[in-house]
C-alpha positions in Angstrom: -26.2 1.8 -20.6 -24.4 0.0 -17.8 -21.8 2.1 -16.1 -18.8 0.0 -15.0 -18.1 -0.2 -11.3 -15.0 1.8 -10.3 -12.1 -0.6 -9.5 -9.5 -0.3 -6.8 -6.3 -2.3 -7.1 -4.7 -3.1 -3.7 -1.3 -4.9 -3.8 -0.4 -7.3 -1.0 -3.9 -7.4 0.3 -4.3 -11.0 1.6 -3.9 -10.0 5.2 -3.0 -7.2 7.6 -3.1 -3.6 6.4 -3.8 -4.6 2.9 -6.8 -6.7 3.8 -8.3 -3.9 5.9 -7.7 -1.4 3.0 -9.5 -3.8 0.6 -12.4 -4.2 3.0 -12.8 -0.4 3.5 -12.6 0.3 -0.3 -15.2 -2.4 -1.0 -17.5 -0.9 1.7 -17.2 2.4 -0.1 -18.4 0.9 -3.4 -15.3 0.0 -5.3 -14.8 -3.4 -6.9 -11.5 -4.5 -5.3 -8.8 -6.3 -7.2 -6.3 -7.6 -4.7 -2.9 -9.2 -5.2 -0.9 -11.7 -3.2 2.3 -13.7 -3.5 2.0 -16.4 -0.9 -0.9 -17.9 1.1 -3.6 -17.9 -1.6 -6.0 -19.2 1.1 -5.6 -15.8 3.0 -6.4 -13.9 -0.3 -9.4 -16.1 -0.8 -10.5 -15.4 2.7 -10.2 -11.6 2.1 -12.5 -12.0 -1.0 -14.9 -14.1 1.0 -15.2 -11.5 3.8 -15.8 -8.7 1.3 -18.5 -10.6 -0.6 -20.1 -11.5 2.7 -20.6 -7.8 3.3 -22.1 -7.3 -0.1 -19.0 -6.1 -1.9 -17.1 -7.3 -5.0 -13.5 -8.6 -5.0 -11.1 -10.7 -7.0 -7.7 -12.0 -6.0 -4.7 -12.4 -8.3 -1.3 -13.9 -7.8 1.3 -11.2 -8.6 4.9 -10.6 -7.5 5.3 -6.8 -7.9 9.0 -7.3 -7.6 8.9 -8.7 -11.2 8.4 -5.7 -13.5 7.5 -7.9 -16.5 4.8 -9.7 -14.5 3.4 -6.3 -13.4 3.1 -5.2 -17.0 1.6 -8.4 -18.1 -0.9 -8.3 -15.3 -2.1 -4.8 -16.2 -2.4 -5.7 -19.8 -4.4 -8.9 -19.1 -6.6 -7.8 -16.2 -6.7 -4.0 -16.0 -6.2 -2.0 -19.2 -9.4 -1.6 -21.2 -11.0 -4.2 -18.9 -12.0 -2.1 -15.9 -12.3 1.5 -14.8 -9.2 1.8 -12.6 -10.1 4.5 -10.1 -7.6 3.7 -7.3 -4.2 2.1 -6.9 -2.9 1.3 -3.4 0.7 0.2 -3.4 0.8 -1.8 -0.2 2.9 -4.9 -1.1 6.0 -5.1 1.0 8.5 -7.4 2.7 11.1 -7.2 5.4 14.5 -8.8 5.5 16.0 -7.2 8.6 19.6 -7.1 9.7 22.2 -4.7 10.9 24.2 -2.7 8.4 27.5 -4.4 8.7 26.0 -7.9 8.3 23.3 -7.2 5.7 23.6 -9.2 2.5 23.4 -7.6 -0.8 20.6 -9.9 -1.9 18.5 -9.0 1.2 19.0 -5.2 0.5 18.1 -5.7 -3.2 15.1 -7.9 -2.7 13.4 -5.4 -0.2 14.0 -2.5 -2.6 12.8 -4.6 -5.5 9.4 -5.3 -3.9 8.8 -2.3 -1.7 10.1 0.4 -4.0 10.6 -0.8 -7.5 7.5 -2.9 -7.3 5.5 0.2 -6.3 7.1 2.1 -9.2 6.1 -0.6 -11.7 2.5 -0.5 -10.6 2.5 3.3 -10.4 3.8 3.6 -13.9 1.2 1.3 -15.3 -1.6 2.9 -13.4 -0.4 6.4 -14.4 -0.7 5.5 -18.1 -4.3 4.4 -17.6 -5.4 7.2 -15.2 -3.8 9.9 -17.3 -5.7 8.8 -20.3 -9.0 8.7 -18.4 -8.1 12.0 -16.7 -8.7 10.9 -13.2 -7.6 8.6 -10.4 -6.2 8.2 -6.9 -2.8 6.6 -6.1 -1.9 5.9 -2.5 1.5 4.5 -1.5 1.9 2.8 1.8 5.2 4.2 3.3 6.1 3.9 7.0 7.2 5.9 10.0 10.5 4.0 9.5 10.9 5.7 6.2 10.6 9.1 8.0 12.8 8.4 11.1 14.8 5.3 10.3 15.2 2.2 12.5 18.2 0.2 13.5 18.3 -3.1 11.8 16.1 -2.0 8.9 18.3 0.0 6.6 16.9 -1.7 3.5 13.2 -1.3 4.6 13.8 2.3 5.7 15.5 3.2 2.4 12.6 1.7 0.4 9.9 3.4 2.4 11.7 6.8 2.3 12.1 6.3 -1.4 8.3 5.9 -1.7 7.8 9.3 -0.2 10.1 10.9 -2.7 8.4 9.0 -5.5 5.0 10.1 -4.2 5.9 13.8 -4.3 7.4 13.6 -7.7 4.6 11.6 -9.3 2.1 14.1 -7.7 3.7 17.0 -9.6 3.7 15.0 -12.9 0.1 13.8 -12.7 -1.8 16.7 -11.1 -2.7 18.2 -14.5 -4.5 15.0 -15.4 -6.6 15.1 -12.2 -4.7 12.2 -10.7 -3.7 12.6 -7.1 -0.7 10.8 -5.5 -0.3 10.6 -1.8 1.4 8.4 0.8 0.2 7.0 4.1 2.9 6.4 6.7 1.8 3.9 9.4 3.5 3.8 12.7 3.6 0.5 14.6 0.5 -1.4 13.7 -0.9 -4.7 15.0 0.0 -7.0 12.2 1.7 -10.4 11.8 5.0 -8.5 11.6 4.5 -6.8 15.0 3.0 -9.9 16.6 6.4 -11.6 16.3 7.9 -9.0 18.6 8.7 -9.9 22.2 6.6 -8.2 24.9 9.7 -6.3 26.0 10.2 -4.9 22.5 6.5 -4.0 22.2 6.5 -2.2 25.5 9.5 -0.2 24.4 7.7 0.9 21.2 4.5 1.7 23.1 6.5 3.9 25.5 7.4 6.2 22.6 3.9 6.4 21.2 1.9 9.3 22.8 -1.4 7.4 22.6 0.3 4.5 24.4 -0.9 1.7 22.1 -0.1 0.1 18.8 -2.4 1.1 15.9 -4.9 -1.2 14.2 -4.9 -2.0 10.5 -8.3 -0.3 10.3 -6.7 3.0 11.4 -4.5 2.9 8.3 -7.3 1.6 6.0 -9.6 4.5 6.9 -6.9 7.0 6.1 -6.4 5.3 2.7 -10.2 5.3 2.1 -10.3 9.0 2.7 -7.5 9.7 0.2 -9.3 7.5 -2.3 -12.5 9.4 -1.9 -13.9 12.5 -3.6 -13.3 14.4 -0.4 -9.6 14.3 -1.0 -9.7 15.8 -4.5 -7.5 18.8 -3.6 -4.9 16.8 -1.6 -1.9 15.5 -3.5 1.8 15.0 -2.8 1.2 14.6 0.9 2.3 12.1 3.5 -0.5 11.3 6.0 1.1 9.9 9.2 -1.0 7.3 11.1 1.2 6.7 14.0 -0.4 7.7 17.3 1.7 10.8 17.5 5.1 9.0 17.0 6.7 11.7 15.0 10.4 11.8 13.9 
């Protein structure tokens, strides 16, 4: 009898941290389902790189901020189709601005994708994993959700909300052998930080004890650990990957 390959679903995995997470999970033997919203060519490149290393991956267009689309995606591609072993809620956006000038739509959209989108995926995965009595869920939060950041009230609120959601879900799902944890990256070398001026980057580095920005792989390896059998007794935790930049 053929035993199905365990599948890991990684949202927002066409580039940056999501791409690195997908690559690490594929290396560890998971078939990776990755989602994207824009830049399908980047998603295709992620799949190509995984396959080049001997792994398996598929890319799907999915806006996690659309709860109905999330439900339809799980029904069409996940439920009773694959053995869902891991969910990594990584999809996220920023729409920065200072409090007094922030538009309602910018606040709402960031929470819709970063928090409600993670909830929609978490809810669908929890149904499946509870039934199969096992699974790993990892939510990608942020140091900003722990310590705040001027100009990112919406982003900080969403990432802080992910931490509360993680701890609550961990309590609900532990009896079904489903662990729920969060990883909180600090300032990581991504497209987002690449847009910062050298002056701003230097100011951030000054507050990081290891005196450098992190790499996407640093975060990905933390996720891979939490997704592994080695982390079976860890749930409801927030693993900070921030070079010592604590709040």
